[in-house]
N, C-alpha and C positions, 0 to 999 in steps of 0.2 A: 761402234756407235749405232744406236738404233735410229730408225727413221724419225721417231718422236724427238729424240735429242737433236738430230739434224734440223728438224723443223723448228725447234725452239731457238737454236743458234741462228738459223736463217731469219727468223722473226725478229730477234734482237738486233741483227745486222740491219734489217730493214728499218727498224726504229731509229737507228743511229746514222741515217743517211745525211749527206751534206745537202743543204738547200742553198739557193741563190736568191738574193734580193737585189733588185735594180733600183737605183736612185739616179734619175737623170741618165747620163751616159755611162755611169760607173756601176760595177757589180761587185758585191762582197760575198765571200763564202761564209756560211755559218754552219757549225757542226751541231747537230741535234742529238742529244743523248737521251736514252729512254729514262723516264721517271721510274720510281719504285713501282707505281701502279701499272705502268706499261710493261715493266719486266714481269710482274706478277701475272698480267694478262697473257703474256707470251707463253707462260708455262701452262695456261689453261685454254690455249687456242682451240677452236672447234675443229672437228675432223675435216670439214669442208675446206677450211683454211690450210690445213696440212697438205691437202692434195694440191692446192694452188702453189704453195711454196715448193713442194717437191717438183712440180713441173718447171718452175723457174730454175731450180738447181739443175735439172736435166737439160734445159736449154743452155745453161752456162757450160755444162759438161760438153755438149755438142759443139758449142762455139770454140771451146778449148781444143777439142779434137780437130776441128777444122783448121784452127790456126797452127796446130802442130804440123799439119800437112803443108802449109804455106811457108813454114820456117820462121814465123813471127811469134813472139811471146804473147801470152794472154794477159797483157798489161798495157798501160798507156803507150809506151814506146812501140810495142808491137802493133797496137790498133792504128796508130798514126802511120807507121810504115806500110801496113797492109792497105790502108786507105789511099796513101800516096801512090801505091802500085796501081790500084784501080783507077784513081784519078788520072794518072799518066796514060793508061790504056784508053780512057774515055775522053781525053783532051781537056780535062778540068784543071785549071791552073791552081797552084798553091804550093807552099813549102812546109817543111817540117816545123820550122820556127814559127811561121804564121799560124799553123794549126795549133801547136802547143800553147802559144801565147793566148789565143782565144779560148781554148779549152780550160786553161787554168783560171782565166777571168770568169768564164761562164759557170763552171761546175767544180772547180778545184780538182779536176781529174776523176770525178766520181760518175761512172756511167749510169748510175741509178738516180742521180739528182733530179728533182722535180720542183719547179717553182709553183707553189699553190697560192700565191698572194698578189702577183702582178696583174696588170690589166687583162692579159690573155687568160689567166686563171679565173679572173672574175667573170669572163665571158664563157667559161666552161672548157677552155682549151689550154691547159697548163703547158709550160715549156718543159721539155724532158731531155735527159741524156747529157752527154759530154758537152755538146754545143747548144743546149737549151733550145731545141727545135719544137715547134708546135705541130700537132698531127697534120693539119692541112698543108703546111709548108713541106713537111716530110713526104707526104703523099705526092705532092706536085713535083718535087725535086729528087725523089728516090732514084737511085742509080741501079740499073739492072746488074745482077751479079752479087748484090748485097742482100742481107736479110730484109724482110718486109716488116721490121720492128723498129720503131723510133728509139727504143732503148738499147738496141744492139749497138755496141760501140763503133764498129766499122761502118755500119749503115748510117748511123747518126752523123759521124764525121763526114762521110762522103756526100750525103744529101745536103748537109749544111754548107760544105765547100761548093757544091753545085749551085745552090741558092746564091751564095756570096759571089760566085763567078758571074751569074746572070745579073745580079743587082749592083755589085761593086767592082767587077772586073776580076777579083780574086779574093780569097779569104785573107791574103796578105794585106789587103787594103782596109780590112776591118780592124779598127782600134778601139771600139767601144761596143756596147750592146747593139745588136743589129736587128 
């Protein structure tokens, strides 16, 4: 497969990301599929976009290689287990069930989910990742030993759990949008 074909596939996947909408204390996942026009646009993506997408694929490959070293899969189960290991070492409370319940409510398990329509997004800081963390919260509660990227699944989970521990005592105590 050529780089151009990979770029096109990555662009189509990007267009088909899961979004989250929050109404009151409840969140619902929506699946966004590319329209015919978006699919056509993906086949004509500019070269500068191709470079950006290839960097994202490279970062994903790096994350997958890193997770192979830890023995955890590059999937939701693996990300949660890796986060729990880091949380335990750093004294951050939380359980597998509490993390997974909140992840499924916030992003449907999609590490690339981004909320572009809530109050945070309207203020210029959309919620991102598995646990829908805004950049300032991620930066304030980032846990050393994880990637410095809000969309990195393990970094997102661990920072959100750290925030929840400080605000609610544990991610296990969070039962709605937080």
